[in-house]
C-alpha positions in Angstrom: -7.2 69.2 99.4 -4.6 67.8 97.0 -4.6 64.0 96.6 -2.1 63.5 93.8 1.4 64.8 93.2 3.2 64.0 89.9 6.7 65.2 88.8 8.0 64.7 85.3 11.3 65.5 83.6 11.4 65.7 79.8 14.5 65.2 77.7 15.2 65.6 74.0 14.7 62.1 72.4 16.9 62.9 69.4 20.3 62.8 71.1 19.3 59.6 72.9 18.2 57.8 69.7 21.3 58.9 67.8 23.6 57.7 70.5 21.8 54.4 70.8 22.2 53.8 67.1 26.0 54.3 67.5 26.0 51.9 70.4 24.1 49.3 68.6 26.8 49.2 65.9 29.5 49.2 68.4 27.9 46.3 70.4 27.7 44.2 67.2 31.5 44.5 66.8 32.5 44.0 70.4 30.3 41.1 71.6 32.3 38.9 73.9 35.0 41.5 74.8 35.4 41.7 78.6 38.8 43.2 78.9 40.4 46.1 77.0 43.8 47.9 77.1 44.1 50.7 79.4 43.1 54.1 78.1 41.1 52.8 75.2 37.9 54.7 76.1 38.2 58.2 74.8 36.6 61.3 76.5 36.0 59.6 79.8 38.3 62.3 81.1 39.4 60.1 84.0 36.0 59.5 85.7 36.0 59.6 89.5 33.5 58.3 91.9 31.9 59.3 95.1 30.4 56.5 97.2 27.8 58.7 98.8 25.9 60.4 95.9 24.8 64.0 96.1 21.2 65.0 95.3 19.3 68.3 94.8 17.7 69.1 98.1 14.2 70.4 98.5 13.6 73.0 101.1 11.3 71.9 103.8 7.8 73.3 103.7 8.2 74.6 107.2 11.1 77.0 106.3 14.7 76.0 106.4 16.3 74.6 103.3 19.2 72.1 103.7 22.2 72.8 101.6 22.9 70.3 98.8 25.7 67.8 99.1 28.6 69.0 97.0 30.3 66.5 94.6 33.8 65.4 95.5 36.6 67.0 93.4 37.5 65.1 90.3 40.1 62.4 91.0 39.0 61.7 94.6 36.8 59.0 96.1 34.6 59.6 99.1 35.2 57.4 102.2 33.7 53.9 102.0 30.7 53.1 104.3 33.0 51.5 106.9 36.7 51.8 107.5 37.3 48.1 107.6 36.5 47.7 103.9 39.5 47.1 101.6 40.6 49.4 98.9 38.3 48.6 95.9 41.2 48.2 93.5 43.4 46.2 95.8 43.8 42.5 94.7 41.0 40.3 96.0 41.7 38.4 99.2 42.5 35.0 97.7 45.4 32.7 98.7 48.8 33.9 97.5 51.9 31.9 96.8 54.1 31.2 99.8 56.3 34.1 100.5 54.2 36.6 98.7 53.5 39.8 100.8 49.9 40.6 101.5 48.5 43.8 99.9 47.9 46.7 102.3 44.4 48.2 102.1 44.2 51.9 101.1 43.2 54.1 104.0 39.7 55.4 103.7 39.4 58.8 102.0 42.5 58.6 99.9 42.6 58.8 96.1 42.6 55.5 94.2 46.1 54.2 93.4 46.7 53.2 89.9 48.1 49.6 89.8 51.3 49.1 88.0 50.1 46.2 85.9 46.8 44.9 84.6 44.6 43.1 87.0 43.3 39.6 86.7 42.1 38.3 83.3 38.5 39.3 82.5 38.5 42.7 84.2 38.7 45.9 82.1 41.8 48.1 82.6 41.3 51.1 84.9 42.1 54.5 83.5 45.9 54.9 83.4 46.6 51.2 83.9 49.5 49.7 81.9 48.3 46.8 79.8 50.3 43.6 80.3 49.9 40.1 79.1 47.3 38.3 81.3 48.6 35.6 83.5 46.9 33.1 85.8 47.3 33.5 89.5 50.1 31.4 90.9 48.9 28.2 92.6 48.2 28.1 96.3 51.2 27.2 98.4 52.2 23.6 97.6 49.3 23.0 95.3 51.0 23.4 92.0 47.6 24.0 90.2 45.7 27.2 89.3 42.9 28.2 91.7 40.3 28.0 88.9 38.2 24.9 88.7 39.1 21.9 86.5 38.8 22.7 82.8 37.9 26.4 83.6 39.3 29.2 81.5 41.2 31.4 83.9 39.8 34.8 84.4 36.2 34.0 83.4 33.3 34.1 85.9 33.8 31.2 88.2 32.4 29.4 91.2 33.9 29.1 94.7 33.5 25.7 96.2 30.7 25.0 93.9 28.8 28.3 94.6 28.4 30.6 91.6 29.2 34.3 91.7 26.0 36.2 90.6 25.7 39.6 89.1 24.1 42.5 90.9 20.5 43.2 90.3 18.3 46.4 89.9 20.9 48.6 88.3 19.5 52.1 87.9 20.6 55.6 87.2 19.1 57.6 90.0 20.4 61.1 89.2 22.2 62.9 86.5 24.1 66.2 86.6 26.7 68.0 84.5 29.8 65.9 84.5 28.3 62.7 85.9 25.5 60.9 87.7 24.5 58.6 90.5 24.4 54.8 90.0 22.6 52.4 92.4 22.2 48.6 92.4 21.1 45.8 94.7 23.1 42.8 96.0 22.9 39.5 94.2 20.0 37.4 95.3 22.1 34.3 95.8 25.5 32.8 95.1 28.8 33.5 96.6 29.2 36.3 99.2 30.4 39.4 97.5 33.7 40.9 98.6 33.2 44.0 96.5 31.8 45.5 93.2 33.3 47.0 90.1 31.6 49.8 88.2 32.4 49.9 84.5 31.6 52.6 81.9 31.7 52.7 78.1 31.5 55.9 76.0 28.8 55.5 73.4 30.3 58.1 71.1 33.5 56.2 70.1 33.4 53.9 67.0 34.3 50.8 69.0 32.6 50.1 72.3 35.3 49.6 75.1 34.8 49.3 78.8 36.8 51.1 81.5 36.7 50.8 85.3 35.0 53.7 87.0 35.3 52.4 90.5 35.9 49.2 92.7 33.9 49.5 95.8 33.3 47.7 99.1 30.9 44.8 99.5 28.3 46.9 101.4 28.2 49.7 98.9 25.0 50.1 96.9 25.4 53.5 95.3 28.1 55.7 93.9 28.4 59.0 92.1 30.5 59.2 89.0 32.0 62.6 88.1 34.5 63.9 85.5 32.5 62.8 82.5 31.9 64.9 79.4 28.5 66.7 79.2 26.0 66.1 76.5 27.3 62.5 76.0 25.9 59.1 76.7 27.6 56.2 78.5 26.7 52.6 79.1 27.0 51.5 82.8 27.3 48.0 84.2 28.4 46.5 87.6 30.3 43.3 88.3 30.2 41.3 91.6 33.6 40.5 93.0 34.1 37.4 95.2 37.7 37.0 96.1 39.6 36.1 93.0 36.4 35.4 91.1 33.8 37.7 89.5 30.3 37.5 88.0 29.1 38.2 84.6 28.3 41.9 84.2 24.9 43.1 85.3 22.4 44.4 82.8 23.5 47.7 81.2 21.9 51.1 81.7 22.2 54.4 80.0 23.9 57.4 81.7 22.9 60.5 79.8 25.2 63.3 81.0 23.2 66.5 80.8 24.5 70.0 79.8 22.6 71.3 82.8 20.6 70.1 85.7 16.8 70.4 85.7 15.2 73.3 87.5 13.8 72.5 91.0 10.2 73.3 91.8 8.5 72.8 95.2 4.7 73.4 95.3 4.2 74.1 98.9 0.5 75.2 99.3 -2.6 74.6 97.2 -5.8 76.2 98.6 -9.3 76.1 97.1 -11.3 79.3 97.7 -14.7 79.5 96.0 -14.1 79.6 92.2 -10.3 79.9 92.4 -7.3 78.0 93.6 -4.2 79.7 95.2 -0.9 77.9 94.8 2.5 79.0 96.1 6.0 77.6 96.4 9.5 78.2 95.1 11.7 77.4 92.2 15.4 77.6 91.3 17.8 76.8 88.5 20.7 75.2 90.3 23.1 75.8 87.5 22.5 79.4 86.3 20.9 81.0 89.3 18.5 82.8 86.9 14.8 82.7 87.5 13.4 79.4 86.5 11.1 80.6 83.7 8.0 79.6 85.5 4.6 78.9 83.9 1.4 77.5 85.3 -1.3 75.5 83.5 -4.6 74.0 84.4 -6.3 71.0 82.9 -3.8 70.8 80.0 -4.4 74.3 78.7 -1.4 76.3 77.3 0.9 77.4 80.1 0.7 81.0 81.4 3.7 83.0 82.7 4.3 82.9 86.5 6.6 85.4 88.2 9.2 83.9 90.7 10.0 87.2 92.4 9.2 86.4 96.0 12.2 86.7 98.4 13.1 83.3 99.8 16.3 83.5 102.0 16.0 79.9 102.9 16.3 78.8 99.2 19.1 81.3 98.7 21.0 79.7 101.6 20.6 76.2 100.2 21.6 77.3 96.7 24.3 80.0 97.2 25.0 82.2 94.2 21.5 81.9 92.8 20.0 85.1 94.3 17.0 85.4 96.6 14.1 85.8 94.2 12.7 82.3 94.1 9.2 82.4 95.6 6.0 82.4 93.6 2.2 82.7 94.3 -0.8 82.9 91.9 -4.6 82.6 92.1 -6.0 80.5 89.3 -9.8 80.9 88.4 -11.5 77.5 87.9 -14.9 76.0 87.6 -16.4 73.0 89.2 -14.9 69.6 89.6 -11.3 68.3 89.8 -8.5 70.2 88.2 -5.0 69.3 87.2 -2.7 72.2 88.2 0.9 72.2 87.0 3.9 74.4 87.4 6.5 74.3 84.6 10.1 75.4 85.2 13.1 75.6 82.8 15.9 77.8 81.5 14.7 79.4 78.3 18.0 78.7 76.5 17.8 75.1 77.5 14.3 74.8 76.2 15.5 75.9 72.8 17.9 73.1 72.8 15.2 70.7 73.9 17.3 69.7 77.0 15.3 69.6 80.2 12.0 70.9 81.8 10.6 70.2 85.2 6.8 69.8 85.6 5.2 69.5 89.0 1.4 68.8 89.1 -1.3 68.3 91.6 -4.9 67.3 91.1 -7.2 69.4 93.3 -11.0 69.2 93.9 -12.9 72.5 93.8 -16.3 71.0 94.5 -19.5 71.2 92.5 -20.7 69.1 89.6 -22.0 69.5 86.1 -25.7 69.4 84.9 -27.2 68.3 81.6 -29.6 66.1 79.8 -29.4 63.3 77.2 -32.3 64.5 75.1 -32.5 62.5 71.9 -31.4 59.3 70.2 -32.0 59.4 66.4 -31.5 56.4 64.1 -30.8 56.6 60.4 -30.4 53.1 59.1 -27.3 51.9 61.1 -26.2 55.4 62.2 -27.1 56.4 65.8 -27.1 60.1 66.6 -26.7 61.0 70.3 -27.5 64.6 71.3 -28.3 66.7 74.4 -26.7 69.5 76.5 -24.4 69.8 79.4 -22.6 72.6 81.4 -20.7 73.7 84.5 -23.0 76.0 86.5 -19.9 77.9 87.5 -19.0 78.6 83.9 -16.1 76.2 83.6 -15.4 73.7 80.8 -17.7 70.7 80.4 -17.3 67.5 78.5 -19.7 64.6 77.9 -18.9 60.9 78.0 -21.4 58.3 76.7 -21.5 54.6 76.3 -23.6 52.2 74.1 -24.7 49.1 76.0 -22.1 49.8 78.7 -19.2 49.3 76.3 -15.9 51.3 76.1 -16.6 55.0 76.0 -15.7 56.8 72.9 -13.7 60.0 73.1 -15.1 62.8 75.3 -17.6 65.1 73.5 -17.1 68.8 73.5 -20.2 71.0 74.1 -19.8 73.1 71.0 -23.4 73.6 69.8 -25.2 76.9 70.5 -28.1 76.4 72.9 -29.6 79.7 73.8 -32.5 78.1 75.6 -30.1 76.5 78.0 -28.0 79.7 78.3 -31.2 81.5 79.4 -31.6 79.1 82.3 -27.9 79.4 83.3 -26.9 83.0 82.7 -23.2 83.9 82.6 -22.2 80.4 81.3 -22.1 81.2 77.6 -24.1 79.6 74.9 -22.0 76.6 73.8 -23.8 73.9 75.7 -25.1 71.4 73.1 -23.5 68.2 72.0 -24.2 65.8 69.1 -22.3 62.9 67.7 -23.1 60.0 65.3 -21.8 56.4 65.6 -22.4 53.2 63.7 -24.3 50.5 65.7 -25.6 47.0 65.0 -29.2 45.9 64.5 -30.9 45.4 67.9 -32.0 47.2 71.1 -29.4 49.5 72.6 -29.1 51.5 75.8 -27.2 54.7 75.7 -26.0 56.5 78.9 -24.2 59.8 79.3 -22.3 61.7 82.0 -21.1 65.2 82.2 -17.5 65.8 83.3 -16.5 69.3 84.5 -13.0 70.5 85.2 -10.1 68.3 84.1 -11.1 66.1 81.2 -8.7 63.4 82.2 -10.1 63.1 85.8 -11.4 59.8 87.0 -15.0 58.9 86.0 -16.0 59.1 89.7 -15.9 62.9 89.3 -18.7 62.7 86.6 -22.4 63.3 87.0 -25.0 61.2 85.1 -27.3 63.1 82.7 -29.5 60.2 81.6 -30.0 56.9 79.8 -32.2 56.1 76.9 -33.0 53.0 74.8 -33.3 52.8 71.0 -34.2 50.0 68.6 -32.2 49.7 65.4 -33.9 47.5 62.6 -32.3 45.9 59.6 -32.0 48.6 56.9 -33.3 48.2 53.5 -30.4 47.7 51.1 -29.9 50.6 48.8 -27.2 50.2 46.3 -25.1 53.1 45.0 -26.5 55.1 42.0 -24.3 55.7 39.0 -25.0 57.7 35.9 -22.4 57.6 33.2 -23.5 60.7 31.3 -20.9 60.5 28.5 -17.9 58.7 27.2 -16.3 61.0 24.7 -13.8 59.7 22.3 -10.6 61.6 21.3 -7.9 60.3 19.0 -5.9 59.3 22.1 -8.5 57.8 24.4 -11.8 58.5 26.0 -13.1 60.9 28.7 -15.7 59.4 31.1 -18.1 61.9 32.8 -21.1 61.5 35.1 -22.1 61.3 38.8 -22.5 58.7 41.4 -23.7 58.5 45.1 -24.6 56.1 47.8 -28.0 56.9 49.2 -26.8 55.8 52.7 -23.6 57.9 52.7 -23.1 61.6 53.1 -20.2 62.6 50.9 -18.2 61.3 47.9 -17.8 57.6 47.0 -15.1 55.8 45.2 -15.8 54.2 41.8 -14.0 51.5 39.8 -13.4 52.1 36.1 -12.6 49.1 33.9 -12.0 49.0 30.2 -9.5 48.0 27.4 -5.8 47.5 27.7 -6.1 46.2 31.3 -7.7 49.4 32.4 -8.7 49.0 36.1 -8.6 52.3 38.0 -10.2 54.0 41.0 -12.1 57.2 40.4 -13.4 59.5 43.2 -16.8 61.0 42.6 -16.0 64.3 44.4 -16.8 67.1 42.0 -19.6 69.5 42.9 -23.0 68.5 41.4 -25.7 70.8 43.0 -28.3 69.4 40.7 -27.7 65.9 42.0 -27.6 67.2 45.6 -31.0 68.7 45.2 -32.4 65.4 43.9 -30.8 63.4 46.7 -30.6 65.6 49.9 -28.6 64.4 52.8 -25.9 62.9 50.6 -23.8 66.0 50.3 -23.0 68.0 47.2 -19.9 66.2 45.9 -21.0 63.5 43.4 -19.6 64.4 40.0 -16.7 62.6 38.2 -14.7 63.0 35.1 -11.5 61.4 34.0 -9.5 60.7 30.8 -8.1 57.2 30.0 -5.7 56.6 27.1 -6.9 54.0 24.6 -5.7 52.6 21.3 -7.9 52.7 18.1 -10.9 50.4 18.1 -14.3 50.0 19.7 -14.1 49.4 23.5 -16.4 49.0 26.4 -15.9 51.2 29.5 -17.7 50.3 32.7 -18.1 52.2 36.0 -19.1 50.4 39.3 -19.2 51.1 43.0 -19.3 49.0 46.2 -22.0 49.6 48.8 -20.4 51.1 51.9 -23.2 49.9 54.2 -24.0 46.3 53.3 -21.2 45.5 50.9 -21.3 44.0 47.4 -20.9 45.7 44.1 -23.6 47.8 42.4 -24.9 47.2 39.0 -22.3 48.4 36.5 -23.0 51.1 34.0 -21.2 50.5 30.8 -20.8 52.5 27.6 -19.2 51.7 24.3 -16.7 54.1 22.7 -14.9 54.0 19.3 -11.4 55.4 19.1 -11.1 56.1 15.4 -8.0 54.8 13.7 -6.6 58.1 12.4 -4.0 57.5 9.8 -0.4 58.7 10.4 0.3 61.5 8.0 3.2 63.7 7.0 5.4 64.9 4.1 8.9 63.9 3.0 9.6 67.4 1.8 13.2 67.4 0.5 16.4 65.3 0.0 19.8 67.0 -0.5 23.3 65.4 -0.9 26.8 66.6 -0.1 29.3 64.0 -1.1 28.3 60.8 0.6 26.0 62.6 3.1 22.3 62.6 2.5 19.9 65.0 4.4 16.2 64.4 4.5 13.6 66.9 5.8 9.9 66.9 6.4 7.3 66.3 9.1 4.9 63.7 10.4 2.0 63.4 12.9 0.0 60.4 14.2 -3.5 61.7 15.4 -3.8 58.7 17.7 -0.7 59.6 19.6 0.0 62.8 21.5 3.6 62.7 20.4 5.8 60.6 18.1 9.4 59.8 18.7 10.8 58.9 15.3 10.3 57.6 11.8 12.3 55.1 9.8 14.2 55.4 6.5 15.2 52.8 3.9 17.9 52.8 1.2 17.0 50.8 -1.9 14.2 49.1 0.1 16.4 48.1 3.0 15.5 49.6 6.4 18.6 51.4 7.6 17.9 53.6 10.6 15.6 56.0 12.5 14.7 59.6 11.6 14.1 61.5 14.9 11.2 64.0 15.0 13.1 66.8 16.8 12.5 69.9 14.7 9.8 72.5 15.6 7.1 72.9 12.9 4.7 75.6 14.1 2.8 75.4 10.7 2.0 71.7 11.4 1.2 72.4 15.1 -1.5 74.9 14.0 -3.1 72.1 11.9 -3.0 69.6 14.8 -3.3 71.7 18.0 -4.1 68.7 20.2 -0.8 67.0 19.4 2.4 68.0 21.1 5.6 68.5 19.1 8.0 68.6 17.7 6.7 67.3 14.4 9.5 68.1 12.0 12.6 66.1 11.0 16.0 67.0 9.5 18.3 64.0 9.5 21.6 63.3 7.8 23.3 60.0 7.1 25.9 58.6 4.7 25.3 56.3 1.7 27.7 54.5 -0.7 28.2 55.5 -4.4 25.6 54.7 -7.0 21.9 55.2 -7.6 19.9 55.2 -4.4 16.2 55.5 -3.6 15.5 56.9 -0.1 12.1 56.3 1.4 10.7 57.6 4.8 7.9 55.8 6.7 6.3 55.7 10.1 4.5 53.1 12.3 1.1 53.4 13.8 -1.2 51.3 16.0 -3.9 49.5 14.0 -7.5 49.0 15.3 -6.9 45.3 15.5 -3.9 45.8 17.9 -1.3 45.3 15.2 1.1 47.8 13.7 0.7 49.5 10.3 3.5 51.0 8.2 2.7 54.3 6.5 5.0 55.6 3.7 5.5 59.3 3.6 7.3 59.2 0.2 10.5 58.3 -1.7 13.2 60.3 -3.5 16.0 59.3 -5.8 19.8 60.0 -5.9 22.0 60.1 -9.0 19.2 59.6 -11.4 17.2 57.1 -9.5 13.4 57.5 -10.1 11.3 57.1 -7.0 7.9 55.5 -7.4 5.0 57.9 -7.8 1.5 57.3 -6.4 1.9 58.8 -3.0 -1.1 58.0 -0.7 -3.8 60.7 -0.5 -4.0 62.6 2.8 -7.2 63.8 4.6 -8.1 65.2 8.0 -11.7 65.5 9.4 -11.1 68.4 11.8 -14.5 68.8 13.4 -18.0 67.2 13.6 -20.8 69.3 14.9 -24.3 67.9 15.7 -27.4 70.0 16.1 -30.5 67.9 16.6 -30.2 65.3 13.8 -28.1 67.5 11.5 -24.4 66.7 11.3 -21.8 69.2 9.9 -18.2 68.1 9.3 -15.2 70.1 8.1 -11.6 69.4 7.2 -9.1 69.1 4.3 -7.8 66.6 1.8 -5.1 66.5 -0.9 -3.1 64.3 -3.3 0.6 64.9 -2.8 1.1 64.1 -6.5 -1.5 66.6 -7.8 -2.1 70.4 -7.5 -5.8 71.0 -7.2 -9.1 69.9 -5.7 -9.7 66.2 -5.1 -12.7 64.0 -5.0 -13.2 61.5 -2.1 -15.9 59.1 -0.9 -17.6 59.4 2.5 -18.5 56.4 4.7 -21.0 56.5 7.6 -21.2 53.4 9.8 -19.3 51.4 7.2 -21.9 52.2 4.6 -21.8 54.6 1.7 -22.4 58.2 2.7 -21.9 60.0 -0.6 -19.0 61.9 -1.9 -17.2 65.2 -1.3 -15.0 67.5 -3.2 -12.4 69.9 -1.8 -12.6 73.5 -3.0 -12.4 75.8 0.1 -9.1 77.7 0.2 -6.8 76.5 3.0 -3.5 78.5 2.8 -2.3 76.8 6.0 -2.5 73.4 4.4 -0.9 74.7 1.2 2.1 75.9 3.2 2.5 72.5 4.8 2.1 70.7 1.4 3.7 72.9 -1.2 2.9 72.0 -4.8 -0.7 70.8 -4.0 -2.5 74.0 -4.7 -4.6 75.9 -2.0 -8.1 74.5 -2.4 -7.8 71.6 0.0 -10.7 72.5 2.4 -14.2 70.9 2.6 -17.4 71.3 4.7 -20.6 69.2 4.3 -23.8 68.4 6.1 -26.1 65.4 6.4 -28.8 64.0 8.8 -28.4 61.0 11.1 -30.6 59.2 13.5 -30.1 58.9 17.3 -27.0 57.0 18.5 -23.2 57.0 18.1 -21.9 56.9 14.5 -18.6 56.7 12.7 -17.8 59.1 9.8 -14.8 58.3 7.5 -13.3 59.9 4.4 -12.0 57.3 2.0 -9.2 57.4 -0.6 -8.5 55.1 -3.6 -9.2 51.5 -2.8 -11.5 52.5 0.1 -8.5 53.4 2.1 -9.7 55.1 5.4 -7.8 58.4 5.4 -9.6 60.0 8.4 -12.4 59.0 10.7 -14.4 60.6 13.5 -17.2 59.4 15.8 -20.2 61.5 16.8 -23.3 61.0 18.8 -26.8 62.1 17.9 -28.9 62.3 21.0 -32.1 60.1 21.0 -35.1 62.0 19.7 -36.8 63.8 22.6 -40.5 64.6 22.4 -41.6 68.3 22.8 -42.0 69.9 26.2 -45.0 72.1 26.6 -47.4 73.8 29.1 -51.0 74.7 28.3 -51.1 77.7 30.7 -54.5 79.3 30.2 -57.9 79.1 28.5 -60.2 82.2 28.7 -63.5 83.4 27.2 -64.5 86.9 26.4 -67.9 87.0 24.9 -67.8 84.4 22.1 -64.0 84.6 21.7 -62.0 81.8 23.3 -58.2 82.3 23.7 -55.7 79.6 24.6 -52.1 80.4 25.7 -49.0 78.6 26.7 -45.5 77.5 25.5 -43.9 74.6 23.8 -40.4 73.6 22.5 -38.6 70.7 20.9 -35.4 70.0 22.8 -33.8 68.7 19.6 -34.7 71.8 17.6 -33.8 75.5 17.7 -36.8 77.8 17.1 -40.6 77.6 16.8 -42.6 74.4 16.6 -46.3 73.6 15.9 -49.1 73.2 18.4 -52.3 71.5 17.4 -55.6 71.9 19.3 -59.0 70.1 19.3 -62.3 71.6 20.3 -64.9 69.2 21.8 -63.0 66.2 20.3 -62.8 67.7 16.8 -60.0 69.5 14.9 -59.7 73.1 16.0 -56.6 74.3 14.3 -52.8 74.9 14.5 -50.6 77.6 16.0 -46.9 78.2 15.8 -44.8 79.1 18.9 -43.5 82.4 17.6 -43.9 84.3 20.8 -40.7 85.3 22.7 -40.5 83.5 26.1 -37.2 84.5 27.7 -38.1 82.6 30.9 -38.5 79.4 29.0 -35.3 80.0 27.1 -33.3 80.4 30.3 -34.7 77.1 31.6 -33.9 75.3 28.3 -30.8 76.8 26.8 -29.9 76.0 23.2 -33.4 75.9 21.9 -33.8 79.5 21.0 -36.4 81.8 22.6 -39.5 81.3 20.3 -41.6 79.2 22.5 -44.8 81.1 23.3 -48.2 80.7 21.6 -51.5 82.5 21.7 -54.6 81.5 19.6 -58.1 82.8 19.6 -61.3 81.5 17.9 -65.1 81.9 18.1 -67.3 79.4 19.9 -71.0 79.2 20.6 -72.7 79.4 23.9 -72.1 76.5 26.3 -69.2 74.6 27.9 -66.3 73.6 25.6 -63.3 71.3 26.1 -60.0 72.3 24.4 -57.1 69.8 24.2 -53.6 70.8 22.9 -50.7 68.8 21.5 -47.1 69.9 20.8 -45.7 68.4 17.5 -42.2 66.9 17.3 -40.2 68.4 14.4 -38.4 65.2 13.5 -41.0 62.4 13.9 -44.2 64.5 13.8 -45.2 62.6 17.0 -47.0 64.7 19.6 -46.8 65.4 23.3 -50.3 65.9 24.9 -50.4 69.2 26.7 -53.7 68.5 28.5 -57.3 69.7 28.2 -59.1 72.6 29.7 -62.8 73.6 29.7 -64.3 77.1 29.2 -67.9 78.3 29.3 -69.2 80.8 26.7 -72.3 82.7 27.8 
């Protein structure tokens, strides 16, 4: 049978929050205001009150439905609770001056009379009241003094014969409906005996909060219904206790949210459990529209399902005339074992779109039965505890699992979402999703894990659960394993360095976060979350996302870049992996191409690039050696862009300025970062005006465009020129700050010739040399060992050959050995030496094509196979082979085999 009934009404929170924001501002302005002029509250629309509130009736389960109480017409007041009570707005019964006539009480049931003048000081004006200057009450007959106590401000809360007037308590809004709502309160807990109460309202939608009297009521009144208010608005409500001529401070304030419509009414009359289903029936009505109440039913929090309300209910129709007779509903809901939360939802569809109101009536019912299952396994991986097993509802309903560790707070309920065909075979018709598994972090020590199965409503009380077992497990202190980091490369560019590698924490499945530190206050986080299947194969159970790569801007110079990680399990940093990288100080280069004059206006044109900066903003110009202004680089130069594809433009300049009369020498220069952190000035050239002779000897220009490394062989290409000479030039080469020979240009470069007219077209060069393992710096020098262009390159450490002595066979007296070998630093065949019984046997070259080996070691060619035969006498012979390194002539032993010649 049902054992819990819950009813909820939901309102749109947006209107309430906005209105409260308006009220908060208004309250800040009006603190301390207790009286306002009549009519100051807008949109109250003359609220009226009914002492006896009306309420939405609920038809009795047995049949007849009582009709609802109808609200009084606007502008009237229902009769007070007893006829002897005075009119609420009549003056309080305090002593009047001699000869003053006594006010006559308003007969019960008549409309409130509007007083002709403002009431006592401290009370807000009632609607329609004429505001007049506040005056103190005349003294009592013969007294000659105000009735307020000594030193008291007239009209403020007071005391009567030393007894304070206390405010009402327990103010509440008990019902809302279009146009108003019902207000209730409790009498003061002490103080002077009340002679009445005054209900006050303030509209929250006006800029300045002002209070208006909604009603003055008899002393035994505890509830009233306010009507005539505007819908979809919010009002503040408070109540003041009256005690003769005195009054209390206002009560606490409450919100009256006047709805556009009243909520639908739902009565759930019967709930019957029959086997694996529950039948529910009742009625529903929308009291405002008379339309069907848009019913839906739901069970255990699942999405609601439509429910027809087409049953004839004359009793409901009689209680709610004009709403039709189709209000009854009945439905059979299939359920499984255990308790279930059955709800009926009712609303008007149009109201739901506005987010206004919805009625939800719920009952928790018990259908009987319980779940079954088993806590099968506790598995420990360092500090991670995995709990697994199975659970189900034998009737096919939903099942969830709750577990605790050492009796602590239970984590979230587990869903049985793992296929268990073995369990499904034992419980046919229940599906296959019966397994559960979860992992949690625990401390070192002995732990007890217990589990329960919960069928039906997942939010039911734990008393509805069935235990499925307890197990103990011991967790020992794990061996600390720090993260692994491999910085595979730090590649320099003219603008910075790219860091690439992989990292993982052996105790963590998934990516880890790294810290990268370096020059120029570099301190950044880097996530190792790129796919690295090779690393995943080497370190299973850590996931497949371990790679990282990132670019960091750096100025020219030699820098150290370090990558580190913190251990997620035991804390503390790992050992850093650091690499050194050199950002070559590439010289700013360009060409001051032309200077033209028109009167006093000088126009200079040309271009410039700084290989150490992606883009440049401007150059500078001087007149007769005095720096005068900037030359913006704002002209497209596609010819220069082709020479420097990594740099973003524009690279060209065309700038005009004025000069005075006389001879002038105009020079253009640029600034660049120096490797020591300073700034260098690079002159692009000078030109004269009116016969001035600019100095010659422009600096030479060079650019190493590429450096390619194959094994220990280095090939570099580029171009160089002398702006003052048309033809090839001779330059020196420097490797690691030592002399590296010379070079001469002579390869046609029409692209460079177009950018530097007048220098010929043989500006290109290409040269080769060998270098040992490690990172090296290559520079092209101009006159005076001026470094015109530099590049860094890396020669991998020499790697010994890889080889496999695959077979040794004998046919008669002929012995044949086969296998493969390669030098990872060399493309092509290498030598293999073999020894017979400890003595020299001969040499063979790996000229055989081995595509399988080539696929495993790309970049080394495909000539890796060898076969060699020789004659041997009878007996057992030992053959040993060695692969020979092409660079050092060192060897890699390939092993020994024996063969018997018969």
